[in-house]
C-alpha positions in Angstrom: 67.1 107.6 90.9 69.0 107.8 94.2 72.4 106.9 95.3 70.6 103.8 96.8 70.2 102.5 93.2 74.0 102.8 92.7 74.6 100.9 95.9 72.0 98.3 95.1 73.6 97.7 91.7 77.0 97.3 93.3 75.8 95.1 96.1 73.8 92.8 93.8 76.2 92.5 90.9 79.6 93.7 92.2 81.5 96.8 91.1 81.0 98.0 87.6 83.3 96.1 85.1 84.0 93.1 87.3 81.7 90.7 85.6 82.3 88.6 82.5 82.7 89.7 78.9 80.8 86.6 77.6 77.7 84.8 78.9 76.8 81.2 78.4 73.1 81.2 77.7 71.5 77.9 76.5 69.0 79.6 74.2 71.9 81.1 72.2 73.7 77.8 72.1 77.1 78.9 73.4 79.1 81.5 75.3 78.4 84.7 73.5 79.6 88.3 73.6 77.7 90.9 75.5 77.0 92.7 72.2 75.2 89.5 71.0 73.2 89.3 74.3 72.1 92.9 73.9 71.0 92.2 70.3 69.1 89.1 71.5 67.4 91.2 74.2 66.5 93.9 71.6 68.8 96.5 73.1 71.3 96.8 70.3 71.1 100.6 69.8 74.2 102.6 68.8 74.2 104.6 72.0 74.4 101.5 74.2 77.8 100.2 75.4 78.1 96.8 77.2 80.1 96.7 80.4 79.8 93.2 81.9 77.5 90.3 82.6 77.1 87.5 85.0 75.1 84.4 85.7 73.0 84.8 88.8 71.4 81.3 89.0 71.0 78.4 86.6 68.2 80.2 84.9 68.9 83.9 85.4 71.6 86.2 84.0 72.3 89.9 84.3 74.0 92.3 81.9 75.2 95.8 82.6 75.6 98.5 80.0 75.9 102.3 79.7 73.3 104.2 77.7 75.0 107.3 76.3 71.6 108.9 75.3 70.3 109.2 78.9 73.8 109.0 80.5 72.8 106.1 82.8 74.2 102.7 83.8 71.7 99.9 83.5 71.6 96.4 85.0 69.0 94.0 83.4 68.3 90.6 84.8 66.7 88.2 82.4 65.5 84.6 82.2 66.3 81.8 79.7 64.0 83.0 77.1 65.2 86.6 77.3 62.3 88.0 79.3 63.5 90.8 81.5 62.7 90.2 85.2 64.5 93.2 86.8 65.9 96.5 85.8 68.1 98.9 87.8 69.2 102.3 86.4 71.7 104.7 87.9 72.4 108.0 86.3 76.0 109.1 85.7 75.6 111.9 88.3 75.2 109.2 91.0 78.9 108.3 90.3 80.2 111.9 90.5 81.9 111.1 93.8 83.8 108.3 92.2 86.7 109.5 89.9 87.6 105.8 89.2 84.3 105.4 87.3 85.0 108.3 85.0 88.5 107.0 84.3 87.6 103.4 83.9 84.5 104.0 81.6 85.6 107.2 79.7 85.5 105.3 76.4 82.0 104.0 76.8 80.7 107.3 78.1 81.9 109.2 75.1 78.9 110.6 73.1 79.2 110.0 69.4 
């Protein structure tokens, strides 16, 4: 991945951590935690840490998370049934020029 992916992620979804901590998804019946959304999407692995989420349109949402295993930030867009329609991935190295990222997300980047 290139630094362009990092920029695309920030342009499309805003700076990391600026989204919501809950998402209101009709299929889940209520506003739910990001952890619940990841479980619903089948991405509830122990090495994944949710960061934020947002509603893009009436029928599309995005969730961002950090995968400790491959040391990457992900943004997944999905529809009302949970089908993923877009994925962006930016490796931690792409953020090496941004000390704020290391400070802000130190807890989620810790490898267990």
